[in-house]
N, C-alpha and C positions, 0 to 999 in steps of 0.2 A: 540812587534814585534815578529813574528813567522817565522820559516822556514818550508815550506811544501815540503817534499821530497816524490817522487814517483818513483817506478820502473815499467816500462811498456815494453811490447814487442816492439822491434825496428820497426816493421811494423806500429805501431801507432804514430811514432814520428811526421810525417808531419801533421797529423790530429790534434794532441795535440798542436803543434806549432800554427796552424791556429786558434784554439779555444782560446788559451791563449792570442794571439795578439789582439783579439777582446774584451778582458775584461779590462775595465778601471781600475780595482783594481790591475791588474798585470802590474807593471812598467817594469819588465824584468824577464828573467828566464835563467837557464843554463841547457844544456843537456850534460851528460857525458855518453859515451858508455861503457857498462859493459857486462859481460858474466855471465849468471846464471848457476851454476854447482850444482849438488846435486842429491839426489835420485829422479828419474823421474817416475811419475805415468802416466799410460795411460789416465786417465781422466783429466789431467792437461790442462786447456784451453789455456795456453800459449805455449804449445808444438805443433810445426808444424811437418810435416813429415821430413823436413830438420833437425829440431832440434833433432829429435830422431836418425837420422843417424850420425850427427857430434858429438853428445854427450853433447852439451850445447845449451843454449837458448840466442840468441842475444837480449839484453835488453838495455834500455836507462834509466838512472837516471835523474830525473828532480828536480831541486831545485828552489823554488820560495820564495822570501822574501815578507811577507804580513803583513799588520796591523792585530792585533788580531781579530778585528771584521769582517774581510773579509775571514777568513779561511773557515768557514762553507759554505758561499755563493759560494766560488770557488769550494769546494768539491761537493756541490750539483749540480752546473752547469756542472762539468765534468761527474758526474754520470748520469745526464739526457741527455747528448749530444748523438746524434744519430750515432756518428762515431764508437761506439762499445767499449767504454772504460770500461763499466760495466763488472765486474769480469775478467778484463784483466790486473790487476796489484795490487800492494800494495802501501800503503802510510804510512807516519808517520809525526807528527808535533812536532817540538822542539822549545823551547824558545830561542830567541836570546838575549844574555845579552848585547852585544855591537856590533855596526856596523859602518862603515864609508868608506871613500875612501882613498886609498894610493897613 
């Protein structure tokens, strides 16, 4: 089992939710609202004019539990989607040692 975590610009949240809901390999996902702070560069594609004025970027963290074999398929699907996710975020994959319901 793996946890796919992504950070995307908040403007892409609804498009990503729609995409993920349509994938049979995704049983569920969690959105957490986060703020991106740090050195901002003019060519950063995640920065809007609003972001440059307020000094931070509104972002969303997405966590998805996936079977090991599904991770690459999900990443490829997200990259190829026409909603504009390409070059609009970062991701990382971690192993899940144990999971269950409380």
